[in-house]
N, CA, C and O atoms as a CHARMM CRD file, in Angstrom:
* protein
*
  356
    1    1 MET  N      0.84500  -1.17100   0.00000 PROA 1      0.00000
    2    1 MET  CA     0.00000   0.00000   0.00000 PROA 1      0.00000
    3    1 MET  C      0.89300   1.23700   0.00000 PROA 1      0.00000
    4    1 MET  O      1.84400   1.28700   0.78000 PROA 1      0.00000
    5    2 PRO  N      0.63500   2.21300  -0.81900 PROA 2      0.00000
    6    2 PRO  CA     1.44600   3.43800  -0.83100 PROA 2      0.00000
    7    2 PRO  C      1.22400   4.24200   0.44500 PROA 2      0.00000
    8    2 PRO  O      0.25300   4.02600   1.17000 PROA 2      0.00000
    9    3 PHE  N      2.12700   5.15800   0.70400 PROA 3      0.00000
   10    3 PHE  CA     1.97000   6.03000   1.86400 PROA 3      0.00000
   11    3 PHE  C      0.72200   6.87500   1.69500 PROA 3      0.00000
   12    3 PHE  O      0.42500   7.35100   0.59900 PROA 3      0.00000
   13    4 THR  N     -0.00500   7.05700   2.78300 PROA 4      0.00000
   14    4 THR  CA    -1.24600   7.80500   2.74700 PROA 4      0.00000
   15    4 THR  C     -1.29500   8.74100   3.94300 PROA 4      0.00000
   16    4 THR  O     -0.94700   8.33800   5.05300 PROA 4      0.00000
   17    5 LEU  N     -1.71500   9.96400   3.74200 PROA 5      0.00000
   18    5 LEU  CA    -1.96700  10.88300   4.84500 PROA 5      0.00000
   19    5 LEU  C     -3.38600  10.65500   5.33200 PROA 5      0.00000
   20    5 LEU  O     -4.33800  10.71300   4.55400 PROA 5      0.00000
   21    6 VAL  N     -3.51900  10.39500   6.62000 PROA 6      0.00000
   22    6 VAL  CA    -4.83400  10.13900   7.19600 PROA 6      0.00000
   23    6 VAL  C     -5.06200  11.15500   8.31100 PROA 6      0.00000
   24    6 VAL  O     -4.43900  11.05300   9.36700 PROA 6      0.00000
   25    7 PRO  N     -5.94100  12.13200   8.09600 PROA 7      0.00000
   26    7 PRO  CA    -6.21100  13.12100   9.14800 PROA 7      0.00000
   27    7 PRO  C     -6.63800  12.43100  10.44400 PROA 7      0.00000
   28    7 PRO  O     -7.30700  11.39800  10.41500 PROA 7      0.00000
   29    8 ILE  N     -6.25800  12.99100  11.54100 PROA 8      0.00000
   30    8 ILE  CA    -6.54800  12.53700  12.89600 PROA 8      0.00000
   31    8 ILE  C     -5.55500  11.47200  13.37200 PROA 8      0.00000
   32    8 ILE  O     -5.25500  11.42200  14.56400 PROA 8      0.00000
   33    9 PHE  N     -5.03800  10.62400  12.48500 PROA 9      0.00000
   34    9 PHE  CA    -4.11400   9.57600  12.91200 PROA 9      0.00000
   35    9 PHE  C     -2.85500  10.15600  13.54400 PROA 9      0.00000
   36    9 PHE  O     -2.21700   9.49500  14.36200 PROA 9      0.00000
   37   10 ASP  N     -2.49200  11.37300  13.17900 PROA 10     0.00000
   38   10 ASP  CA    -1.29200  11.96600  13.77200 PROA 10     0.00000
   39   10 ASP  C     -1.51200  12.32900  15.24500 PROA 10     0.00000
   40   10 ASP  O     -0.56100  12.70800  15.92800 PROA 10     0.00000
   41   11 PHE  N     -2.73700  12.22000  15.74200 PROA 11     0.00000
   42   11 PHE  CA    -2.99800  12.43700  17.16600 PROA 11     0.00000
   43   11 PHE  C     -2.62900  11.21000  18.00100 PROA 11     0.00000
   44   11 PHE  O     -2.53400  11.29800  19.22500 PROA 11     0.00000
   45   12 LEU  N     -2.42300  10.07500  17.34900 PROA 12     0.00000
   46   12 LEU  CA    -2.05300   8.85900  18.06500 PROA 12     0.00000
   47   12 LEU  C     -0.56200   8.89300  18.37400 PROA 12     0.00000
   48   12 LEU  O      0.26100   9.04400  17.47100 PROA 12     0.00000
   49   13 ASN  N     -0.22100   8.75400  19.63300 PROA 13     0.00000
   50   13 ASN  CA     1.18000   8.72600  20.02600 PROA 13     0.00000
   51   13 ASN  C      1.74200   7.32900  19.86300 PROA 13     0.00000
   52   13 ASN  O      1.01800   6.33700  19.94200 PROA 13     0.00000
   53   14 HSD  N      3.04700   7.26600  19.63600 PROA 14     0.00000
   54   14 HSD  CA     3.74100   5.98200  19.50000 PROA 14     0.00000
   55   14 HSD  C      4.02200   5.40800  20.88100 PROA 14     0.00000
   56   14 HSD  O      4.30500   6.14000  21.82900 PROA 14     0.00000
   57   15 SER  N      3.93900   4.09600  20.97700 PROA 15     0.00000
   58   15 SER  CA     4.32800   3.38500  22.19100 PROA 15     0.00000
   59   15 SER  C      4.84000   2.00900  21.79600 PROA 15     0.00000
   60   15 SER  O      4.35100   1.40600  20.84100 PROA 15     0.00000
   61   16 ASN  N      5.83700   1.51100  22.54400 PROA 16     0.00000
   62   16 ASN  CA     6.28500   0.13900  22.33100 PROA 16     0.00000
   63   16 ASN  C      5.32300  -0.84600  23.00100 PROA 16     0.00000
   64   16 ASN  O      5.42500  -2.05400  22.78700 PROA 16     0.00000
   65   17 ALA  N      4.38500  -0.33100  23.81600 PROA 17     0.00000
   66   17 ALA  CA     3.31800  -1.13800  24.42200 PROA 17     0.00000
   67   17 ALA  C      1.99400  -0.42000  24.12700 PROA 17     0.00000
   68   17 ALA  O      1.38100   0.14700  25.03100 PROA 17     0.00000
   69   18 PRO  N      1.56100  -0.44600  22.87600 PROA 18     0.00000
   70   18 PRO  CA     0.40200   0.35600  22.47200 PROA 18     0.00000
   71   18 PRO  C     -0.92200  -0.15500  23.04200 PROA 18     0.00000
   72   18 PRO  O     -1.04400  -1.31600  23.43500 PROA 18     0.00000
   73   19 SER  N     -1.91000   0.74400  23.07500 PROA 19     0.00000
   74   19 SER  CA    -3.25500   0.38000  23.51700 PROA 19     0.00000
   75   19 SER  C     -4.17500   0.09700  22.32600 PROA 19     0.00000
   76   19 SER  O     -5.27800  -0.41900  22.50200 PROA 19     0.00000
   77   20 ALA  N     -3.72300   0.43300  21.12300 PROA 20     0.00000
   78   20 ALA  CA    -4.55900   0.25800  19.93200 PROA 20     0.00000
   79   20 ALA  C     -3.67300  -0.03100  18.72100 PROA 20     0.00000
   80   20 ALA  O     -2.45400   0.13700  18.76300 PROA 20     0.00000
   81   21 LEU  N     -4.31500  -0.46400  17.65600 PROA 21     0.00000
   82   21 LEU  CA    -3.60100  -0.61200  16.39500 PROA 21     0.00000
   83   21 LEU  C     -4.38200   0.14400  15.33000 PROA 21     0.00000
   84   21 LEU  O     -5.58600   0.36800  15.45500 PROA 21     0.00000
   85   22 HSD  N     -3.67700   0.52400  14.29600 PROA 22     0.00000
   86   22 HSD  CA    -4.33900   1.20500  13.17700 PROA 22     0.00000
   87   22 HSD  C     -4.20800   0.32400  11.94600 PROA 22     0.00000
   88   22 HSD  O     -3.19800  -0.34900  11.74100 PROA 22     0.00000
   89   23 ARG  N     -5.25900   0.34700  11.13200 PROA 23     0.00000
   90   23 ARG  CA    -5.26200  -0.51500   9.96300 PROA 23     0.00000
   91   23 ARG  C     -6.23300   0.02300   8.91900 PROA 23     0.00000
   92   23 ARG  O     -7.09200   0.85600   9.20400 PROA 23     0.00000
   93   24 PHE  N     -6.06900  -0.47600   7.71900 PROA 24     0.00000
   94   24 PHE  CA    -6.99900  -0.15900   6.64100 PROA 24     0.00000
   95   24 PHE  C     -7.93200  -1.34900   6.47000 PROA 24     0.00000
   96   24 PHE  O     -7.48000  -2.48300   6.31100 PROA 24     0.00000
   97   25 ASN  N     -9.22600  -1.08900   6.50300 PROA 25     0.00000
   98   25 ASN  CA   -10.22400  -2.13000   6.31900 PROA 25     0.00000
   99   25 ASN  C    -10.62800  -2.13100   4.84800 PROA 25     0.00000
  100   25 ASN  O    -11.34400  -1.23800   4.39700 PROA 25     0.00000
  101   26 ALA  N    -10.17100  -3.12600   4.10800 PROA 26     0.00000
  102   26 ALA  CA   -10.44500  -3.18300   2.67000 PROA 26     0.00000
  103   26 ALA  C    -11.92900  -3.38100   2.38600 PROA 26     0.00000
  104   26 ALA  O    -12.42700  -2.92300   1.35800 PROA 26     0.00000
  105   27 ASP  N    -12.64200  -4.05800   3.28600 PROA 27     0.00000
  106   27 ASP  CA   -14.07500  -4.28500   3.07000 PROA 27     0.00000
  107   27 ASP  C    -14.86900  -2.97700   3.12300 PROA 27     0.00000
  108   27 ASP  O    -15.74900  -2.74000   2.29500 PROA 27     0.00000
  109   28 SER  N    -14.54700  -2.13300   4.10600 PROA 28     0.00000
  110   28 SER  CA   -15.28400  -0.87100   4.24900 PROA 28     0.00000
  111   28 SER  C    -14.61300   0.27600   3.50000 PROA 28     0.00000
  112   28 SER  O    -15.23300   1.31200   3.25800 PROA 28     0.00000
  113   29 GLY  N    -13.32600   0.08600   3.12700 PROA 29     0.00000
  114   29 GLY  CA   -12.58600   1.16200   2.47400 PROA 29     0.00000
  115   29 GLY  C    -12.22100   2.28600   3.43300 PROA 29     0.00000
  116   29 GLY  O    -12.00100   3.42200   3.01200 PROA 29     0.00000
  117   30 MET  N    -12.15500   1.96600   4.73100 PROA 30     0.00000
  118   30 MET  CA   -11.87500   2.98500   5.74600 PROA 30     0.00000
  119   30 MET  C    -10.67300   2.59500   6.59400 PROA 30     0.00000
  120   30 MET  O    -10.35000   1.41700   6.74500 PROA 30     0.00000
  121   31 PHE  N    -10.01800   3.61700   7.14500 PROA 31     0.00000
  122   31 PHE  CA    -8.97300   3.39000   8.12700 PROA 31     0.00000
  123   31 PHE  C     -9.63300   3.26400   9.49400 PROA 31     0.00000
  124   31 PHE  O    -10.62000   3.94100   9.78300 PROA 31     0.00000
  125   32 GLU  N     -9.07300   2.38200  10.33900 PROA 32     0.00000
  126   32 GLU  CA    -9.65100   2.13300  11.65000 PROA 32     0.00000
  127   32 GLU  C     -8.57900   2.21000  12.72800 PROA 32     0.00000
  128   32 GLU  O     -7.40900   1.91500  12.48600 PROA 32     0.00000
  129   33 VAL  N     -8.99900   2.60800  13.91300 PROA 33     0.00000
  130   33 VAL  CA    -8.18900   2.49900  15.12100 PROA 33     0.00000
  131   33 VAL  C     -8.95200   1.54600  16.02700 PROA 33     0.00000
  132   33 VAL  O    -10.10100   1.81000  16.38200 PROA 33     0.00000
  133   34 VAL  N     -8.31500   0.43400  16.40600 PROA 34     0.00000
  134   34 VAL  CA    -8.97800  -0.61700  17.16400 PROA 34     0.00000
  135   34 VAL  C     -8.22000  -0.84600  18.46800 PROA 34     0.00000
  136   34 VAL  O     -7.00700  -1.05800  18.45600 PROA 34     0.00000
  137   35 ALA  N     -8.93600  -0.80400  19.59200 PROA 35     0.00000
  138   35 ALA  CA    -8.31800  -1.07200  20.89000 PROA 35     0.00000
  139   35 ALA  C     -7.86000  -2.52700  20.94500 PROA 35     0.00000
  140   35 ALA  O     -8.57600  -3.42800  20.50700 PROA 35     0.00000
  141   36 ILE  N     -6.66100  -2.75100  21.48500 PROA 36     0.00000
  142   36 ILE  CA    -6.16500  -4.11800  21.64100 PROA 36     0.00000
  143   36 ILE  C     -6.07900  -4.51000  23.11600 PROA 36     0.00000
  144   36 ILE  O     -5.66800  -5.62000  23.45500 PROA 36     0.00000
  145   37 ARG  N     -6.46900  -3.59000  23.97200 PROA 37     0.00000
  146   37 ARG  CA    -6.58300  -3.84500  25.41200 PROA 37     0.00000
  147   37 ARG  C     -7.53400  -2.78700  25.96500 PROA 37     0.00000
  148   37 ARG  O     -7.81000  -1.79200  25.29500 PROA 37     0.00000
  149   38 PRO  N     -8.03900  -2.99500  27.18800 PROA 38     0.00000
  150   38 PRO  CA    -8.91100  -1.96200  27.76500 PROA 38     0.00000
  151   38 PRO  C     -8.15300  -0.63200  27.91200 PROA 38     0.00000
  152   38 PRO  O     -6.98600  -0.61200  28.30400 PROA 38     0.00000
  153   39 ILE  N     -8.82300   0.45200  27.59800 PROA 39     0.00000
  154   39 ILE  CA    -8.23500   1.79200  27.70900 PROA 39     0.00000
  155   39 ILE  C     -9.04200   2.56300  28.74100 PROA 39     0.00000
  156   39 ILE  O    -10.24700   2.75800  28.58200 PROA 39     0.00000
  157   40 ALA  N     -8.37200   2.99700  29.79400 PROA 40     0.00000
  158   40 ALA  CA    -9.05100   3.70600  30.88100 PROA 40     0.00000
  159   40 ALA  C     -9.49800   5.09300  30.42900 PROA 40     0.00000
  160   40 ALA  O     -8.89200   5.69800  29.54500 PROA 40     0.00000
  161   41 GLU  N    -10.55500   5.57800  31.04400 PROA 41     0.00000
  162   41 GLU  CA   -11.02000   6.93100  30.75800 PROA 41     0.00000
  163   41 GLU  C     -9.89200   7.91500  31.06900 PROA 41     0.00000
  164   41 GLU  O     -9.29400   7.85600  32.14300 PROA 41     0.00000
  165   42 GLY  N     -9.60900   8.80000  30.14900 PROA 42     0.00000
  166   42 GLY  CA    -8.55300   9.78900  30.31800 PROA 42     0.00000
  167   42 GLY  C     -7.18000   9.31800  29.85900 PROA 42     0.00000
  168   42 GLY  O     -6.26400  10.13000  29.72700 PROA 42     0.00000
  169   43 GLU  N     -7.02300   8.02300  29.61400 PROA 43     0.00000
  170   43 GLU  CA    -5.74200   7.49000  29.13200 PROA 43     0.00000
  171   43 GLU  C     -5.59100   7.81500  27.64800 PROA 43     0.00000
  172   43 GLU  O     -6.55600   7.71900  26.88900 PROA 43     0.00000
  173   44 GLN  N     -4.40100   8.19300  27.23900 PROA 44     0.00000
  174   44 GLN  CA    -4.19700   8.46100  25.82100 PROA 44     0.00000
  175   44 GLN  C     -4.21700   7.16400  25.01700 PROA 44     0.00000
  176   44 GLN  O     -3.81100   6.10600  25.49800 PROA 44     0.00000
  177   45 VAL  N     -4.69100   7.27200  23.79900 PROA 45     0.00000
  178   45 VAL  CA    -4.68900   6.13700  22.88500 PROA 45     0.00000
  179   45 VAL  C     -3.35300   6.16200  22.15100 PROA 45     0.00000
  180   45 VAL  O     -2.97800   7.17300  21.55700 PROA 45     0.00000
  181   46 SER  N     -2.64400   5.04700  22.19600 PROA 46     0.00000
  182   46 SER  CA    -1.34400   4.97500  21.53500 PROA 46     0.00000
  183   46 SER  C     -1.32500   3.80200  20.57100 PROA 46     0.00000
  184   46 SER  O     -2.07300   2.83500  20.71800 PROA 46     0.00000
  185   47 THR  N     -0.46500   3.91300  19.59900 PROA 47     0.00000
  186   47 THR  CA    -0.27900   2.85100  18.61200 PROA 47     0.00000
  187   47 THR  C      1.22200   2.68800  18.39400 PROA 47     0.00000
  188   47 THR  O      2.00500   3.53400  18.82600 PROA 47     0.00000
  189   48 SER  N      1.61900   1.63500  17.74600 PROA 48     0.00000
  190   48 SER  CA     3.03100   1.43400  17.44900 PROA 48     0.00000
  191   48 SER  C      3.31800   1.86300  16.01800 PROA 48     0.00000
  192   48 SER  O      2.67800   1.38500  15.08100 PROA 48     0.00000
  193   49 TYR  N      4.27200   2.75700  15.85200 PROA 49     0.00000
  194   49 TYR  CA     4.68400   3.16100  14.50900 PROA 49     0.00000
  195   49 TYR  C      5.54000   2.07400  13.87200 PROA 49     0.00000
  196   49 TYR  O      5.74200   2.07400  12.65800 PROA 49     0.00000
  197   50 SER  N      6.03400   1.16800  14.66800 PROA 50     0.00000
  198   50 SER  CA     6.82900   0.02300  14.26200 PROA 50     0.00000
  199   50 SER  C      7.96100  -0.12800  15.27600 PROA 50     0.00000
  200   50 SER  O      8.17900   0.75800  16.10300 PROA 50     0.00000
  201   51 MET  N      8.67200  -1.23600  15.21500 PROA 51     0.00000
  202   51 MET  CA     9.80600  -1.47600  16.10700 PROA 51     0.00000
  203   51 MET  C     11.02700  -0.82300  15.46700 PROA 51     0.00000
  204   51 MET  O     11.78100  -1.47500  14.74500 PROA 51     0.00000
  205   52 LEU  N     11.21800   0.47200  15.73700 PROA 52     0.00000
  206   52 LEU  CA    12.26400   1.24500  15.07600 PROA 52     0.00000
  207   52 LEU  C     13.29200   1.74200  16.07300 PROA 52     0.00000
  208   52 LEU  O     12.97000   2.01400  17.23000 PROA 52     0.00000
  209   53 SER  N     14.52300   1.85800  15.62100 PROA 53     0.00000
  210   53 SER  CA    15.58400   2.43900  16.43200 PROA 53     0.00000
  211   53 SER  C     15.38300   3.95300  16.50500 PROA 53     0.00000
  212   53 SER  O     14.63300   4.52500  15.71300 PROA 53     0.00000
  213   54 ASN  N     16.05200   4.59100  17.45200 PROA 54     0.00000
  214   54 ASN  CA    15.89100   6.03200  17.63000 PROA 54     0.00000
  215   54 ASN  C     16.30100   6.83300  16.40700 PROA 54     0.00000
  216   54 ASN  O     15.68000   7.85200  16.10500 PROA 54     0.00000
  217   55 ASP  N     17.33900   6.39200  15.69100 PROA 55     0.00000
  218   55 ASP  CA    17.73200   7.17100  14.51400 PROA 55     0.00000
  219   55 ASP  C     16.63300   7.14000  13.44900 PROA 55     0.00000
  220   55 ASP  O     16.40600   8.13800  12.76500 PROA 55     0.00000
  221   56 LYS  N     15.95300   6.00100  13.30700 PROA 56     0.00000
  222   56 LYS  CA    14.85600   5.91400  12.33100 PROA 56     0.00000
  223   56 LYS  C     13.62300   6.68500  12.80600 PROA 56     0.00000
  224   56 LYS  O     12.95100   7.33500  12.00500 PROA 56     0.00000
  225   57 LEU  N     13.32100   6.61200  14.12000 PROA 57     0.00000
  226   57 LEU  CA    12.20400   7.38700  14.65800 PROA 57     0.00000
  227   57 LEU  C     12.44800   8.88500  14.46900 PROA 57     0.00000
  228   57 LEU  O     11.53500   9.62200  14.09400 PROA 57     0.00000
  229   58 LEU  N     13.66600   9.33000  14.72600 PROA 58     0.00000
  230   58 LEU  CA    13.99000  10.74300  14.56500 PROA 58     0.00000
  231   58 LEU  C     13.87700  11.15900  13.11000 PROA 58     0.00000
  232   58 LEU  O     13.31500  12.21200  12.80700 PROA 58     0.00000
  233   59 TYR  N     14.39700  10.35600  12.21800 PROA 59     0.00000
  234   59 TYR  CA    14.36400  10.67600  10.79100 PROA 59     0.00000
  235   59 TYR  C     12.94100  10.68500  10.22900 PROA 59     0.00000
  236   59 TYR  O     12.56600  11.58900   9.48300 PROA 59     0.00000
  237   60 LYS  N     12.14900   9.66200  10.59800 PROA 60     0.00000
  238   60 LYS  CA    10.81100   9.53100  10.01500 PROA 60     0.00000
  239   60 LYS  C      9.73800  10.33800  10.73800 PROA 60     0.00000
  240   60 LYS  O      8.81100  10.84400  10.10600 PROA 60     0.00000
  241   61 TYR  N      9.85900  10.46300  12.08800 PROA 61     0.00000
  242   61 TYR  CA     8.76500  11.04600  12.85500 PROA 61     0.00000
  243   61 TYR  C      9.15900  12.23700  13.72700 PROA 61     0.00000
  244   61 TYR  O      8.28800  12.92100  14.26300 PROA 61     0.00000
  245   62 GLY  N     10.45700  12.49200  13.87500 PROA 62     0.00000
  246   62 GLY  CA    10.89300  13.67600  14.61000 PROA 62     0.00000
  247   62 GLY  C     10.99600  13.52700  16.11000 PROA 62     0.00000
  248   62 GLY  O     10.99400  14.53200  16.82000 PROA 62     0.00000
  249   63 PHE  N     11.08800  12.30500  16.62100 PROA 63     0.00000
  250   63 PHE  CA    11.25000  12.11600  18.06600 PROA 63     0.00000
  251   63 PHE  C     12.09200  10.87200  18.33100 PROA 63     0.00000
  252   63 PHE  O     12.31000  10.04900  17.44300 PROA 63     0.00000
  253   64 THR  N     12.55500  10.75400  19.56200 PROA 64     0.00000
  254   64 THR  CA    13.27600   9.56500  20.01700 PROA 64     0.00000
  255   64 THR  C     12.64100   9.08400  21.31700 PROA 64     0.00000
  256   64 THR  O     11.84000   9.80100  21.91800 PROA 64     0.00000
  257   65 ILE  N     12.99100   7.87500  21.75300 PROA 65     0.00000
  258   65 ILE  CA    12.44000   7.28300  22.96400 PROA 65     0.00000
  259   65 ILE  C     13.58600   6.95400  23.91300 PROA 65     0.00000
  260   65 ILE  O     14.50900   6.23400  23.53300 PROA 65     0.00000
  261   66 PRO  N     13.54300   7.47200  25.14800 PROA 66     0.00000
  262   66 PRO  CA    14.57300   7.07900  26.11400 PROA 66     0.00000
  263   66 PRO  C     14.52800   5.56300  26.34700 PROA 66     0.00000
  264   66 PRO  O     13.44500   4.98300  26.42000 PROA 66     0.00000
  265   67 ASP  N     15.65700   4.94400  26.46000 PROA 67     0.00000
  266   67 ASP  CA    15.76700   3.50200  26.71900 PROA 67     0.00000
  267   67 ASP  C     14.99000   2.66900  25.69300 PROA 67     0.00000
  268   67 ASP  O     14.34600   1.68200  26.04800 PROA 67     0.00000
  269   68 ASN  N     15.05600   3.06700  24.43400 PROA 68     0.00000
  270   68 ASN  CA    14.35700   2.36200  23.35400 PROA 68     0.00000
  271   68 ASN  C     14.93300   0.95000  23.21200 PROA 68     0.00000
  272   68 ASN  O     16.11700   0.80300  22.91000 PROA 68     0.00000
  273   69 PRO  N     14.11400  -0.09900  23.42600 PROA 69     0.00000
  274   69 PRO  CA    14.65200  -1.46500  23.32100 PROA 69     0.00000
  275   69 PRO  C     15.02500  -1.85500  21.89500 PROA 69     0.00000
  276   69 PRO  O     15.70400  -2.86300  21.69300 PROA 69     0.00000
  277   70 TYR  N     14.59900  -1.08400  20.91400 PROA 70     0.00000
  278   70 TYR  CA    14.90200  -1.39600  19.51600 PROA 70     0.00000
  279   70 TYR  C     16.03500  -0.52900  18.97400 PROA 70     0.00000
  280   70 TYR  O     16.29800  -0.52000  17.77200 PROA 70     0.00000
  281   71 ASN  N     16.70100   0.19700  19.86800 PROA 71     0.00000
  282   71 ASN  CA    17.78800   1.05700  19.44400 PROA 71     0.00000
  283   71 ASN  C     18.97400   0.21100  18.97600 PROA 71     0.00000
  284   71 ASN  O     19.26600  -0.84000  19.54600 PROA 71     0.00000
  285   72 THR  N     19.63400   0.67900  17.95400 PROA 72     0.00000
  286   72 THR  CA    20.80000  -0.01700  17.41800 PROA 72     0.00000
  287   72 THR  C     21.90800   0.98100  17.14100 PROA 72     0.00000
  288   72 THR  O     21.68300   2.18900  17.06800 PROA 72     0.00000
  289   73 VAL  N     23.08900   0.45500  16.99300 PROA 73     0.00000
  290   73 VAL  CA    24.23300   1.26500  16.61200 PROA 73     0.00000
  291   73 VAL  C     24.90800   0.56600  15.44100 PROA 73     0.00000
  292   73 VAL  O     25.24600  -0.61500  15.52500 PROA 73     0.00000
  293   74 ALA  N     25.10100   1.28900  14.36400 PROA 74     0.00000
  294   74 ALA  CA    25.78700   0.71500  13.20300 PROA 74     0.00000
  295   74 ALA  C     27.27700   0.98500  13.33400 PROA 74     0.00000
  296   74 ALA  O     27.70700   2.13000  13.47100 PROA 74     0.00000
  297   75 LEU  N     28.04500  -0.07000  13.29000 PROA 75     0.00000
  298   75 LEU  CA    29.49700   0.05600  13.35100 PROA 75     0.00000
  299   75 LEU  C     30.05900  -0.24800  11.97300 PROA 75     0.00000
  300   75 LEU  O     29.82400  -1.31300  11.40100 PROA 75     0.00000
  301   76 ARG  N     30.80100   0.70800  11.46300 PROA 76     0.00000
  302   76 ARG  CA    31.42000   0.52300  10.14500 PROA 76     0.00000
  303   76 ARG  C     32.92200   0.75400  10.29000 PROA 76     0.00000
  304   76 ARG  O     33.41900   1.85900  10.07200 PROA 76     0.00000
  305   77 PRO  N     33.63300  -0.30900  10.66000 PROA 77     0.00000
  306   77 PRO  CA    35.07600  -0.13700  10.85300 PROA 77     0.00000
  307   77 PRO  C     35.77900   0.20900   9.54000 PROA 77     0.00000
  308   77 PRO  O     35.42600  -0.28200   8.46800 PROA 77     0.00000
  309   78 GLN  N     36.76400   1.05500   9.66800 PROA 78     0.00000
  310   78 GLN  CA    37.58700   1.39900   8.51200 PROA 78     0.00000
  311   78 GLN  C     38.98100   0.84600   8.77300 PROA 78     0.00000
  312   78 GLN  O     39.64300   1.20000   9.74900 PROA 78     0.00000
  313   79 TYR  N     39.39600  -0.01300   7.89200 PROA 79     0.00000
  314   79 TYR  CA    40.68400  -0.65400   8.04300 PROA 79     0.00000
  315   79 TYR  C     41.74600   0.15100   7.29400 PROA 79     0.00000
  316   79 TYR  O     41.48400   0.68300   6.21500 PROA 79     0.00000
  317   80 PRO  N     42.93000   0.23500   7.86700 PROA 80     0.00000
  318   80 PRO  CA    43.98900   0.97400   7.17300 PROA 80     0.00000
  319   80 PRO  C     44.31300   0.31800   5.83500 PROA 80     0.00000
  320   80 PRO  O     44.34700  -0.90700   5.71800 PROA 80     0.00000
  321   81 SER  N     44.54700   1.14600   4.84500 PROA 81     0.00000
  322   81 SER  CA    44.83900   0.62000   3.51700 PROA 81     0.00000
  323   81 SER  C     46.27000   0.07800   3.43500 PROA 81     0.00000
  324   81 SER  O     46.55600  -0.80500   2.62700 PROA 81     0.00000
  325   82 THR  N     47.15500   0.60100   4.26100 PROA 82     0.00000
  326   82 THR  CA    48.52600   0.10300   4.30000 PROA 82     0.00000
  327   82 THR  C     48.96700  -0.01000   5.76000 PROA 82     0.00000
  328   82 THR  O     48.40100   0.65700   6.62600 PROA 82     0.00000
  329   83 PRO  N     49.96400  -0.84200   6.04300 PROA 83     0.00000
  330   83 PRO  CA    50.42900  -0.95900   7.43600 PROA 83     0.00000
  331   83 PRO  C     50.91200   0.37500   8.00100 PROA 83     0.00000
  332   83 PRO  O     50.82600   0.58800   9.21100 PROA 83     0.00000
  333   84 GLU  N     51.41200   1.26600   7.17100 PROA 84     0.00000
  334   84 GLU  CA    51.89300   2.55700   7.66200 PROA 84     0.00000
  335   84 GLU  C     50.74000   3.43600   8.15600 PROA 84     0.00000
  336   84 GLU  O     50.95000   4.32500   8.98100 PROA 84     0.00000
  337   85 ASP  N     49.53300   3.19300   7.66000 PROA 85     0.00000
  338   85 ASP  CA    48.36300   3.99200   8.07100 PROA 85     0.00000
  339   85 ASP  C     47.73400   3.46100   9.35400 PROA 85     0.00000
  340   85 ASP  O     46.81100   4.08200   9.88000 PROA 85     0.00000
  341   86 ASP  N     48.20500   2.33500   9.87000 PROA 86     0.00000
  342   86 ASP  CA    47.60700   1.71300  11.03700 PROA 86     0.00000
  343   86 ASP  C     47.95700   2.52700  12.28800 PROA 86     0.00000
  344   86 ASP  O     49.12800   2.59200  12.66200 PROA 86     0.00000
  345   87 PRO  N     46.96900   3.14900  12.94400 PROA 87     0.00000
  346   87 PRO  CA    47.26000   3.96600  14.13300 PROA 87     0.00000
  347   87 PRO  C     47.67000   3.12600  15.33700 PROA 87     0.00000
  348   87 PRO  O     48.22200   3.66400  16.29700 PROA 87     0.00000
  349   88 LEU  N     47.41600   1.83600  15.30800 PROA 88     0.00000
  350   88 LEU  CA    47.78700   0.97000  16.43600 PROA 88     0.00000
  351   88 LEU  C     49.17400   0.37800  16.30800 PROA 88     0.00000
  352   88 LEU  O     49.63900  -0.32600  17.20400 PROA 88     0.00000
  353   89 LYS  N     49.82900   0.65800  15.21100 PROA 89     0.00000
  354   89 LYS  CA    51.15700   0.11400  14.97200 PROA 89     0.00000
  355   89 LYS  C     52.19600   0.89700  15.71700 PROA 89     0.00000
  356   89 LYS  O     53.38300   0.58100  15.63600 PROA 89     0.00000
């Protein structure tokens, strides 16, 4: 499915333990927000934007999560091209 802007959906906050899910109902042709657990009166409705690391959350949605369990670090070692370039030598 291509990316779609859905008014009101941006009011749903992201959570790694969401209270609802969002989906497209092909039968009705409508987007839905469906509770996946009881939601207390006054509690915010949250959904999961996906299991994303903080760099992806920041890039795609403009926020990060403290202690994000899906956070990753990409390590790209650069090896010296010659022994003379080796800083550990």
